[in-house]
C-alpha positions in Angstrom: -37.8 26.2 4.9 -40.3 29.0 4.1 -39.9 31.3 7.1 -37.0 32.9 8.9 -36.3 32.6 12.6 -34.6 34.7 15.2 -34.3 32.5 18.1 -31.9 30.0 19.6 -32.1 27.2 22.3 -29.7 25.0 24.1 -30.7 21.6 25.5 -30.0 22.8 29.1 -31.7 26.2 28.8 -34.2 27.1 26.1 -34.1 30.7 25.1 -34.7 32.9 22.1 -32.3 32.8 19.2 -30.2 35.8 18.3 -28.8 36.2 14.8 -25.3 35.0 15.7 -23.1 32.9 13.5 -22.1 29.4 14.8 -18.7 29.8 16.4 -16.0 28.2 14.2 -14.2 26.6 17.2 -17.0 24.1 17.4 -16.4 23.0 13.8 -12.7 22.6 14.7 -13.6 20.6 17.7 -15.7 18.2 15.7 -12.9 17.8 13.1 -10.4 17.3 15.9 -12.5 14.5 17.4 -12.5 12.6 14.1 -8.7 13.2 13.7 -8.2 12.0 17.2 -10.1 8.8 16.4 -8.1 8.2 13.3 -4.8 8.9 15.1 -5.6 6.4 17.8 -6.5 3.8 15.3 -3.3 4.4 13.3 -1.2 4.2 16.5 -2.8 1.0 17.6 -2.3 -0.5 14.1 1.3 0.6 14.2 1.8 -1.0 17.6 0.3 -4.2 16.4 2.5 -4.2 13.3 -0.6 -3.8 11.0 0.6 -0.5 9.7 4.0 0.0 8.2 5.1 -3.5 8.8 7.4 -4.9 6.1 7.1 -8.7 6.2 9.9 -9.3 3.8 12.8 -11.5 5.1 16.0 -11.7 3.1 17.8 -15.0 2.5 20.5 -16.4 0.2 22.5 -13.2 -0.4 26.3 -13.2 -0.8 28.6 -11.9 1.9 31.5 -10.7 -0.1 31.8 -7.3 1.7 31.7 -8.9 5.2 35.1 -9.3 6.8 36.0 -13.0 7.3 37.0 -12.5 10.9 33.4 -11.3 11.5 31.9 -14.2 9.7 34.0 -16.6 11.7 34.0 -14.7 15.0 32.0 -14.7 18.2 28.4 -13.7 18.6 29.1 -10.2 20.1 29.8 -7.6 17.3 30.9 -4.1 18.2 32.9 -1.3 16.5 35.3 0.2 19.0 37.3 3.0 17.3 35.3 2.3 14.1 36.8 -1.2 13.6 34.6 -4.3 13.6 35.4 -6.6 16.5 33.7 -9.8 17.7 33.8 -11.4 21.1 33.0 -14.9 22.1 31.2 -16.1 25.3 33.8 -17.5 27.7 34.0 -21.2 28.1 31.6 -22.9 30.5 29.4 -19.8 30.3 25.9 -19.4 29.0 24.2 -16.2 28.0 20.4 -16.9 28.0 18.8 -14.6 25.4 15.1 -14.2 24.8 13.5 -12.6 21.7 10.2 -10.9 20.8 8.9 -9.9 24.2 7.6 -8.6 26.5 4.6 -10.8 26.4 1.7 -10.5 28.9 1.3 -14.3 29.1 4.8 -15.8 28.9 7.4 -13.2 29.8 6.6 -13.1 33.5 6.5 -16.9 33.7 10.0 -16.9 32.2 11.1 -14.4 34.7 9.7 -16.6 37.5 11.8 -19.5 36.2 15.0 -17.4 36.1 14.3 -16.1 39.6 13.7 -19.5 41.0 17.0 -20.7 39.5 18.9 -17.6 40.3 20.1 -17.0 36.8 19.9 -13.7 34.7 18.7 -13.4 31.2 19.2 -10.9 28.3 15.9 -9.9 26.7 15.7 -8.4 23.3 12.5 -6.4 23.3 10.2 -5.1 20.5 9.4 -1.4 21.0 5.7 -1.8 20.3 5.5 -4.5 22.9 7.4 -2.4 25.4 4.9 0.4 24.9 2.0 -1.9 25.6 3.4 -3.8 28.6 5.8 -1.4 30.4 5.2 -3.0 33.8 6.8 -6.2 32.6 9.9 -4.3 31.4 10.2 -2.6 34.8 10.1 -5.9 36.6 12.6 -7.4 34.1 15.1 -4.6 34.8 14.5 -4.5 38.5 15.3 -8.2 38.9 18.8 -7.7 37.4 18.2 -8.9 33.8 19.5 -7.1 30.8 17.6 -5.7 27.8 18.4 -5.0 24.2 16.7 -3.5 21.2 14.9 -5.8 18.8 13.4 -2.9 16.7 10.0 -1.3 17.2 8.0 -3.3 14.7 10.1 -6.5 14.1 11.2 -5.7 10.5 14.1 -7.0 8.5 16.3 -3.8 8.6 18.3 -4.9 5.5 15.2 -3.8 3.5 14.8 -0.5 5.2 16.1 3.0 4.6 18.7 4.5 6.9 16.0 6.9 8.2 13.7 3.9 9.0 16.5 2.1 10.7 17.2 5.0 13.0 13.5 5.5 13.7 13.0 1.8 14.7 15.9 2.1 17.1 15.0 5.6 18.5 11.4 4.6 19.1 12.4 1.5 21.0 14.8 3.4 23.1 12.1 6.0 23.8 9.7 3.3 24.9 12.5 1.8 27.2 13.1 5.3 28.7 9.4 5.7 29.5 9.0 2.2 30.9 12.2 1.7 32.9 14.1 5.0 32.7 17.0 3.5 30.8 18.4 3.0 27.3 20.6 0.2 26.2 23.7 -0.4 24.0 22.6 -3.9 22.9 20.9 -4.7 19.7 19.7 -7.9 18.0 18.2 -7.8 14.5 15.0 -9.6 13.8 15.5 -12.8 11.8 19.2 -12.9 12.6 21.1 -16.0 13.8 24.8 -16.6 13.7 27.5 -14.2 12.5 28.1 -16.4 9.4 24.6 -15.4 8.2 25.6 -11.7 7.8 25.3 -10.8 4.2 26.1 -7.8 2.0 22.7 -6.3 2.6 22.7 -6.5 6.4 26.3 -5.6 6.9 25.9 -1.9 6.3 23.1 -1.8 8.9 25.4 -3.3 11.5 28.2 -0.9 10.6 25.8 2.1 11.1 24.6 0.7 14.4 28.2 0.1 15.5 29.0 3.7 14.7 26.1 4.7 16.9 27.6 2.7 19.8 25.6 -0.5 19.7 26.8 -4.1 20.2 25.0 -6.4 17.9 24.2 -9.7 19.5 24.1 -13.0 17.5 23.7 -16.6 18.7 25.9 -19.7 19.0 23.1 -22.2 19.6 19.4 -22.0 18.8 16.9 -23.9 21.0 14.5 -23.7 18.0 11.7 -23.5 20.5 9.8 -21.5 17.9 9.4 -24.8 15.9 7.8 -26.4 19.0 9.9 -29.6 18.6 9.2 -30.9 22.1 10.9 -30.2 25.5 13.8 -32.7 25.1 14.7 -31.4 21.6 14.6 -27.8 22.9 17.0 -28.7 25.7 19.3 -30.6 23.3 19.3 -27.9 20.7 20.3 -25.2 23.3 23.2 -27.2 24.6 26.7 -26.0 23.4 29.3 -28.6 22.3 32.7 -29.4 23.9 32.3 -27.2 27.0 32.4 -24.0 25.0 30.4 -20.9 26.1 27.4 -19.9 24.1 24.9 -17.2 23.4 21.7 -19.3 23.4 18.4 -18.2 21.8 15.0 -18.8 23.4 11.7 -16.9 22.9 9.4 -15.4 25.5 6.8 -14.3 23.0 5.5 -14.8 19.5 3.1 -17.7 20.2 2.5 -20.6 22.5 5.7 -20.8 24.7 4.5 -23.7 27.0 7.3 -26.0 25.7 9.9 -23.2 26.3 8.6 -22.8 29.8 8.8 -26.5 30.5 12.2 -26.9 28.9 13.9 -23.9 30.5 14.3 -25.2 34.1 15.5 -28.5 32.8 18.0 -26.8 30.6 19.3 -24.6 33.5 19.6 -27.6 35.8 21.4 -29.6 33.1 24.0 -26.9 32.3 24.6 -26.2 36.0 25.3 -29.9 36.5 27.9 -29.7 33.7 29.6 -26.8 35.6 28.3 -23.9 33.5 27.6 -20.5 34.9 25.0 -18.0 33.6 25.5 -14.4 32.8 24.2 -11.6 30.6 25.7 -10.2 27.4 27.5 -7.5 29.4 28.8 -10.0 31.8 30.2 -12.1 29.0 31.8 -9.1 27.4 33.6 -8.2 30.6 34.7 -11.7 31.3 36.1 -11.9 27.7 37.8 -8.5 28.0 39.4 -9.4 31.4 40.7 -12.7 29.8 42.6 -10.6 27.3 40.6 -11.6 24.2 39.7 -8.0 23.5 43.3 -7.0 22.7 42.9 -3.3 22.6 40.6 -3.1 25.6 38.4 -0.5 23.8 34.9 0.1 25.1 32.2 0.8 22.6 30.8 4.3 22.8 27.4 4.8 24.5 24.6 4.9 21.9 22.5 7.9 21.2 19.7 8.6 23.6 16.2 8.4 22.4 16.2 12.1 21.7 19.1 11.8 19.4 22.1 13.1 21.5 25.0 11.1 22.6 24.4 10.2 26.2 26.2 8.4 29.0 24.6 8.3 32.3 25.3 6.0 35.1 25.7 2.3 34.5 24.0 -0.4 36.6 25.5 -3.6 37.9 28.2 -5.4 35.9 25.5 -7.7 34.5 23.6 -4.7 33.4 26.5 -2.7 32.1 24.7 -2.2 28.7 22.1 -0.1 30.4 22.3 3.7 30.5 20.2 6.0 32.6 18.0 7.9 30.2 18.1 11.7 30.3 15.0 13.6 31.7 13.7 14.7 28.3 13.8 11.1 27.0 12.0 9.8 30.1 9.2 12.3 29.7 8.9 11.7 26.0 8.8 8.0 26.6 6.1 8.4 29.2 4.1 10.5 26.8 4.4 7.6 24.2 3.3 5.1 26.8 0.4 7.3 27.7 -0.7 7.6 24.1 -0.4 3.9 23.7 -2.5 3.3 26.8 -5.2 5.5 25.4 -5.0 3.7 22.1 -5.1 0.3 23.8 -8.2 1.4 25.6 -9.9 3.4 22.8 -9.7 1.0 19.9 -11.2 -2.1 21.7 -14.0 0.2 23.1 -14.6 1.5 19.6 -14.6 -2.0 18.2 -17.2 -3.0 20.8 -19.2 0.1 19.9 -18.9 -0.9 16.3 -20.4 -4.3 17.1 -23.3 -2.6 19.0 -23.8 -0.1 16.2 -23.8 -2.9 13.6 -26.4 -4.8 15.5 -28.5 -1.6 15.9 -28.2 -0.8 12.2 -29.2 -4.3 11.2 -32.0 -4.3 13.8 -33.3 -1.0 12.4 -33.2 -2.3 8.9 -35.1 -5.5 10.0 -37.7 -3.5 11.9 -38.2 -1.1 9.0 -38.7 -3.8 6.5 -41.1 -5.9 8.6 -43.1 -3.0 9.9 -43.1 -1.1 6.6 -44.4 -4.2 4.9 -47.1 -4.6 7.5 -48.0 -0.9 7.4 -48.3 -1.0 3.6 -50.5 -4.1 3.5 -52.7 -2.9 6.4 -53.3 0.6 4.9 -53.7 -0.6 1.3 -55.8 -3.7 1.7 -59.1 -3.7 0.0 -61.8 -2.3 2.1 -59.6 -0.4 4.5 -61.1 2.9 5.7 -60.4 5.3 8.6 -64.2 5.8 8.8 -66.7 8.0 7.0 -65.0 10.0 4.2 -63.8 13.4 5.3 -65.2 16.0 2.9 -65.6 19.1 5.0 -63.4 22.1 4.1 -60.0 22.5 5.8 -57.6 25.4 6.2 -54.2 25.3 4.5 -51.6 27.6 6.2 -48.7 28.7 4.1 -46.0 30.6 6.1 -43.8 32.6 3.6 -40.7 34.6 4.0 -39.1 35.9 0.8 -40.5 33.1 -1.4 -41.0 35.1 -4.6 -39.5 32.3 -6.7 -41.8 29.6 -5.3 -45.0 31.2 -3.9 -46.9 31.2 -7.3 -46.2 27.5 -7.9 -47.2 26.7 -4.3 -50.6 28.5 -4.5 -51.4 27.3 -8.0 -50.9 23.7 -6.8 -53.3 24.3 -3.9 -55.9 25.9 -6.2 -56.0 22.6 -8.1 -56.9 20.7 -5.0 -59.7 18.2 -5.2 -60.6 18.9 -1.6 -62.4 22.1 -0.5 -59.9 24.3 1.2 -59.2 27.9 2.3 -55.7 29.1 1.8 -54.1 31.3 4.5 -50.8 32.9 3.4 -49.0 34.4 6.3 -46.3 36.7 5.0 -43.6 36.9 7.7 -42.2 40.3 6.8 -41.0 39.5 3.3 -38.9 42.1 1.5 -39.1 40.6 -2.0 -42.8 41.2 -2.7 -44.0 37.7 -1.8 -47.3 39.0 -0.4 -47.9 41.1 -3.6 -47.3 38.1 -5.8 -49.8 36.0 -3.8 -52.5 38.6 -4.1 -51.9 39.3 -7.8 -52.7 35.7 -8.6 -56.4 36.3 -7.9 -57.0 32.8 -6.7 -60.3 32.1 -4.9 -60.3 31.3 -1.2 -56.9 32.8 -0.7 -56.3 35.2 2.2 -52.9 37.0 2.6 -52.0 38.0 6.2 -49.1 40.3 6.8 -47.0 40.4 9.9 -43.7 41.7 11.0 -40.8 39.2 10.7 -41.2 37.0 13.8 -40.3 33.5 12.6 -42.0 30.5 11.2 -43.5 29.4 14.5 -45.2 32.8 14.9 -46.4 32.7 11.3 -47.9 29.3 11.8 -49.6 30.3 15.1 -51.0 33.4 13.4 -52.4 31.2 10.7 -53.9 28.7 13.1 -55.7 31.5 14.9 -57.0 32.9 11.6 -58.1 29.5 10.3 -61.9 29.1 9.9 -62.0 25.3 9.9 -61.3 22.6 12.5 -58.5 20.9 10.5 -55.5 22.8 9.5 -52.9 21.7 6.9 -49.4 23.2 7.3 -46.9 23.4 4.5 -43.8 25.3 3.4 -43.8 28.2 1.0 -41.5 26.2 -1.5 -43.7 23.1 -1.6 -46.3 22.0 -4.3 -49.1 19.6 -3.5 -50.6 17.0 -5.8 -54.3 17.6 -6.5 -55.5 14.9 -4.2 -52.8 15.5 -1.5 -55.1 17.4 0.9 -57.9 14.9 0.5 -55.6 11.9 1.2 -54.0 13.8 4.1 -57.2 14.5 6.0 -58.9 11.1 5.7 -57.4 9.7 8.9 -59.3 12.4 10.9 -62.4 10.2 10.5 -60.9 8.6 13.6 -61.5 10.9 16.5 -58.4 9.7 18.3 -56.1 11.0 15.6 -54.7 14.4 16.3 -52.2 14.8 13.4 -51.2 13.2 10.1 -47.8 13.2 8.4 -47.7 13.4 4.6 -45.3 11.9 2.1 -42.7 14.6 1.2 -40.9 14.1 -2.1 -37.8 15.8 -3.5 -38.8 17.6 -6.6 -35.3 18.8 -7.8 -33.8 15.3 -8.0 -32.1 15.8 -11.4 -28.7 16.7 -9.8 -26.4 14.4 -7.8 -27.2 16.2 -4.5 -30.9 16.1 -5.3 -30.7 12.4 -6.1 -28.9 11.6 -2.9 -31.6 13.5 -0.9 -34.3 11.7 -2.9 -32.9 8.3 -1.8 -32.7 9.6 1.8 -36.3 10.9 1.7 -37.7 7.6 0.3 -35.6 5.2 2.3 -34.8 7.0 5.5 -37.7 9.3 6.2 -40.7 7.6 4.7 -39.7 4.0 5.6 -39.1 5.3 9.1 -42.5 6.9 9.3 -44.2 3.6 8.4 -42.3 1.9 11.3 -43.1 4.7 13.8 -46.7 4.8 12.7 -47.3 1.2 13.7 -45.3 1.6 16.9 -47.4 4.6 17.8 -44.5 7.0 18.3 -44.1 9.1 15.1 -41.5 11.7 16.1 -41.9 14.3 13.4 -44.6 15.6 11.1 -42.7 17.1 8.1 -43.0 20.8 7.7 -43.6 20.3 4.0 -46.9 18.5 4.5 -48.7 17.8 7.7 -52.3 18.1 9.0 -53.5 18.8 12.6 -56.7 19.2 14.5 -56.8 22.9 15.1 -57.9 22.5 18.7 -55.2 20.0 19.4 -52.6 22.5 18.3 -54.1 25.2 20.5 -54.4 22.9 23.5 -50.6 22.1 23.1 -49.8 25.8 23.2 -49.4 26.3 19.5 -46.1 25.9 17.6 -43.4 26.5 20.1 -40.5 28.8 19.7 -38.4 26.9 22.2 -36.6 24.8 19.6 -35.4 25.0 16.0 -37.5 22.0 15.1 -41.1 23.2 15.7 -42.5 20.3 13.7 -40.8 17.7 16.0 -41.7 19.7 19.1 -45.4 19.9 18.3 -45.5 16.2 17.3 -44.0 15.1 20.6 -46.4 17.4 22.4 -49.4 15.8 20.7 -48.2 12.4 21.7 -47.8 13.4 25.3 -51.3 14.8 25.2 -52.7 11.4 24.2 -53.3 12.1 20.5 -52.5 9.6 17.8 -50.2 10.6 14.9 -50.2 8.6 11.7 -48.7 8.5 8.3 -50.6 9.0 5.0 -48.4 7.6 2.3 -50.6 8.7 -0.6 -50.7 12.3 0.4 -47.7 13.5 -1.7 -46.1 16.9 -1.8 -43.0 18.0 -3.7 -40.4 20.1 -2.0 -37.3 21.9 -3.2 -34.3 20.3 -1.5 -31.1 22.3 -0.9 -29.1 22.5 -4.2 -25.6 23.0 -2.8 -23.5 21.3 -0.1 -23.4 24.5 1.9 -27.2 24.9 2.0 -27.6 21.2 2.7 -25.1 21.4 5.6 -27.0 24.4 7.1 -30.4 22.7 6.7 -29.4 19.4 8.2 -27.4 21.1 11.0 -30.5 22.9 12.0 -32.7 19.8 11.8 -30.2 17.7 13.9 -29.8 20.4 16.5 -33.5 21.2 16.6 -34.3 17.5 17.1 -31.9 17.4 20.1 -33.5 20.4 21.5 -37.0 18.9 21.2 -35.9 15.7 22.8 -34.3 17.5 25.7 -37.3 19.7 26.1 -39.6 16.6 26.5 -37.1 14.5 28.5 -39.5 14.3 31.4 -41.8 12.1 29.4 -39.6 9.2 30.2 -40.8 9.2 33.8 -44.4 10.3 33.0 -47.4 8.0 33.2 -50.1 7.6 30.6 -49.7 8.5 26.9 -46.8 10.8 27.7 -44.9 8.1 29.5 -45.6 5.6 26.7 -44.0 7.9 24.2 -41.2 8.7 26.6 -40.3 5.0 27.2 -40.9 3.8 23.6 -40.6 6.7 21.2 -37.8 8.7 22.9 -35.4 5.7 23.1 -36.0 4.8 19.5 -35.4 8.3 18.3 -32.3 8.7 20.4 -30.9 5.4 19.3 -31.8 5.5 15.6 -31.5 9.3 14.9 -28.6 10.3 17.2 -26.6 7.5 18.8 -26.4 5.2 15.9 -25.7 7.9 13.3 -23.0 9.4 15.5 -21.2 6.1 15.8 -22.1 4.8 12.3 -18.9 6.4 10.9 -17.0 3.6 12.8 -18.2 1.2 10.2 -16.6 3.2 7.4 -13.5 4.1 9.4 -12.8 0.5 10.5 -13.6 -0.7 6.9 -11.0 1.7 5.4 -8.5 0.7 8.2 -9.0 -3.0 7.5 -8.9 -2.6 3.8 -5.6 -0.7 3.9 -3.8 -2.6 6.7 -5.4 -6.0 7.3 -7.3 -7.9 4.7 -8.4 -5.8 1.7 -10.5 -8.6 0.1 -12.4 -9.7 3.2 -13.0 -6.1 4.3 -14.3 -5.1 0.9 -16.6 -8.1 0.8 -18.0 -7.1 4.3 -18.6 -3.6 3.2 -20.3 -4.8 0.0 -22.5 -7.1 2.1 -23.6 -4.1 4.2 -24.2 -2.1 1.0 -26.3 -5.0 -0.4 -28.5 -4.9 2.7 -29.0 -1.2 2.4 -29.7 -1.6 -1.3 -32.3 -4.2 -0.6 -34.0 -1.9 1.9 -33.8 1.0 -0.5 -35.3 -1.0 -3.3 -38.1 -2.1 -1.1 -38.8 1.5 0.0 -38.8 2.6 -3.7 -41.2 -0.2 -4.5 -43.6 0.9 -1.8 -43.5 4.5 -3.0 -43.6 3.4 -6.6 -40.4 5.2 -7.5 -38.1 4.5 -10.4 -35.2 2.2 -9.4 -32.6 4.0 -11.5 -31.8 6.4 -8.7 -30.5 3.5 -6.7 -27.5 3.5 -9.0 -26.4 6.5 -6.9 -26.6 4.6 -3.6 -22.9 3.4 -3.5 -21.7 6.9 -4.1 -24.1 8.2 -1.6 -22.6 5.9 1.0 -19.1 7.1 0.2 -19.7 10.8 0.1 -23.2 12.0 1.2 -23.4 9.8 4.2 -20.1 11.1 5.5 -21.3 14.6 5.2 -24.4 13.8 7.2 -22.2 12.2 9.9 -20.2 15.4 10.2 -23.3 17.5 10.4 -24.7 15.3 13.3 -21.3 15.4 15.1 -21.2 19.1 14.7 -24.7 19.4 16.1 -23.7 17.2 19.1 -20.7 19.4 19.8 -22.9 22.5 19.6 -25.4 20.9 22.0 -22.7 19.8 24.4 -21.1 23.2 24.5 -24.4 25.1 24.8 -23.9 26.8 21.4 -26.4 29.2 19.8 -27.7 28.6 16.4 -29.7 30.9 14.1 -32.2 30.1 11.5 -30.7 29.9 8.0 -32.9 31.0 5.0 -32.1 28.7 2.1 -31.8 30.1 -1.4 -34.7 29.0 -3.7 -34.9 28.6 -7.4 -38.6 27.8 -7.9 -37.8 24.8 -10.2 -40.3 22.6 -8.5 -43.3 23.8 -10.4 -47.0 22.9 -10.0 -46.6 20.4 -12.8 -43.5 19.0 -11.2 -41.6 19.6 -14.4 -38.4 17.6 -14.6 -39.5 15.0 -12.1 -39.5 11.5 -13.4 
């Protein structure tokens, strides 16, 4: 912008800005918020096995390295003293085992059946499910059932590295410690069955786990409830032959378990009628040992605690002998994990809902812009349209300037070519680079140069309004050039006495660079298309500082250009609405402005714009409850500006974040197509905006890259502004470096 400022304001308390740099901690806070969002999504995806989940399942491998007595042995495999040893379930004994829980729908119903029939079960739990449903795990343990590790993400460990294996086990133990205050010595590998299915790839995994003190639990009979064969076949499949004991597999999770739930009581009743008893894995081990089948009587060592140290701790009842009391550190680490999971479980669905709302808002905005912009264009460009008698009387053009030596000559020369009679009032705001001298040396007619001490752009504009000789004043920036008929087109709406101000059509002049092209797209699609919509709705929020016209008396009645905010153009526009003045958009009044040429300058400019807009909205917040024109703007314009310029842009990154998340971890093709569909809608809107402004379509080739890079920068700017507003930060005016490349002839613009 053309002038410097030395004031600041916060939404809660408006005061003068001191020249103080923005505190860096607020930037860090904004980045941390985004990192926190990403971390919560990654954690939730990991828990749901969408991230890091290896779906490979090995089959058909040889078992040459597996000892034959293991392949032909019982379902309980341990390594006392480093030697592989299997144990069988004693005759007439059933060990009910359940895989893949806990499940919020089925696990507690299974527990109800076990409780009603007074039988225990051994549940092999997935760590991610423990983290999500710790209450079920606590009930399970409190009711005398036994638990085992079924990995954290249900992966085939034979494909995993040793580090991944240890991590899967340790994370599950940590979740157990947090949920129930215990760890366990039992383990069952996902996709395992009987011991004769152990192969050369899985055997090293069992050896490592055995050395860590785990008993690997296999099965004797499989109910095959996962196939949903029917209740009778489930009962039949789970029944052991010839009175032998068995480790029997059921599932309490992983899909619809209604057949399992119906078959389980029938199975228990049938086996009790045959004289069978029910126990846990630990109970079966102790019975087998007391019967002398475990010849050396060795007891497997306690597995490592979740924190990595060998831990004993007190054991529970004989049927829960595999449980160990977790040490204090592991319990608190586990609770921290459960807390993080609870936050992720709450955060991600909320964000997903917000995404839906944002998506609807974005599409609604596009729809409103297209419909109202088309209506605006047809209404204002139809044959015979007129605001009233042609305005031909002279007007005053106010040019506030601070250190604009590169641009001031081009600006004044463009005004000198105006087809409308004007007086030019240059207000030099304490420039130190000879700006005033350059303006005077041009020798242009009807140009007055007024010098003042550096007081800020608002003060310069107010000085110019006071010095103006005509009842209509045009305000512009010192780096902007007008087309010859810009002033004439800009002032024609003042033929209507109800109109108090007119917004012109600001164009990016230095659009030959990538950053310039991105801003060009934004100006045409975002700013000008928005202004058409707001014009018809009667709630134009901002007259651009680069080109705008006002009734002089309306500005004076509103108290002049306020220094309360960093967005004096938005502030005065809202003030005029509240005073009952109409504000309209003149699309044919074109001015060419020099946009920031670097990312740093762009960040500073947009940061000031965003923060200044928030200040202006906060300043005029009472309009929401006012009556009359002020209340109309407060209840129509304010919500639209807040929704479309603050809330929606703040949450719009969710679309990109969730898209990247889905492309990486869920369905790349579907997610890419969805993103391309949104891009197509935006491209259509942009193309229509370019058509209305008669711009060349070739710049739209930059739109996909703008969505990937430029838009993310604007998101960060807005989030940074929100953090500053929320923390009551102070912000100084930043003077942008100018090059003067936007000349009176608009050289280079095509």
